[in-house]
N, C-alpha and C positions, 0 to 999 in steps of 0.2 A: 308671589300666587298666578295660578293663571286663569284664562277666563271660567273654564270648567269648574275649577275652585271656586274662582268667585261667586260663578252659580250655583254651587250648592253653598255656600257660606250665607244665600239672602233666603233663597228651602228652607235652611238649618235655622237661622234665627228668625226665620216669620212661620215656626214651623208646621211647614207644607207638609200635607202628607202624598201619596200619587196620586191616589182619587180623585182628592180636591184639584191638581195642576191638572188631570183630566179633564176635570168638570172645567174648570175657567177659562183653557187653553187648547181642547178639542184635540190635544198630542194625546197620544196614548200613555197613559200607566207604564205599559211596558218599557214605551222609550224611554221615560223621563228613569226608570230604573235603571236602564243600559248608560244611560248618560250622568247620574248620579255613580253609577259606580265604576267607572273609566273605562266601561265596555265600550263606547260609542263616545266619538266627539260631540258635540256641542253644537246644533247647528245654526245657524243667523233665525230661523223660527222660535227655538229653546228661550236664546239670549233677549229677540222680541216679547215675547210673549212674558219672562220674568217684569222684562222693562213695563211693561202695556201693566201688568197687576200693581208691578211696585213701583212708581216713577222715579222715587224720590234715590233709586239706585242707579238709575240709568247711563250715565256718565260714568261710574264707579265700575259699574260691570262691566262694562267695551273698554277702559282704560286702566284701571287699577286706583285711579287717583280722583281725588273729592275735589267740589266743590263749596266743598261749607258757605257760603255766601251765597251761594244761591238754592242751594237747599240738597243740593247732589252730595249724598255723604256715603258710606259703606254702614253693611250690619254694625261694626263694633262701637262705632261713633253713633249713631242710633239710640243702640243699647246704652252706652255712656252718658249719652245726653236727656237719656228717660232718669236716669240714678241718678 
């Protein structure tokens, strides 16, 4: 899974829509649309913005690895822990 796929996984798992992302991050909904569709690569600004909203995904978002013992998980792990 590449970083754009991980970014999309967080957004999808958290049920965030583009207007919410625009309001929370100041990044235009159209930009989020382009990143999510793969028409544009995710820049540091988008990655940092998602990490600020959902800090529990920060490490996984950037590296693709989890450090569960310090609360750094993937959306799939977070969902599994809820169930």
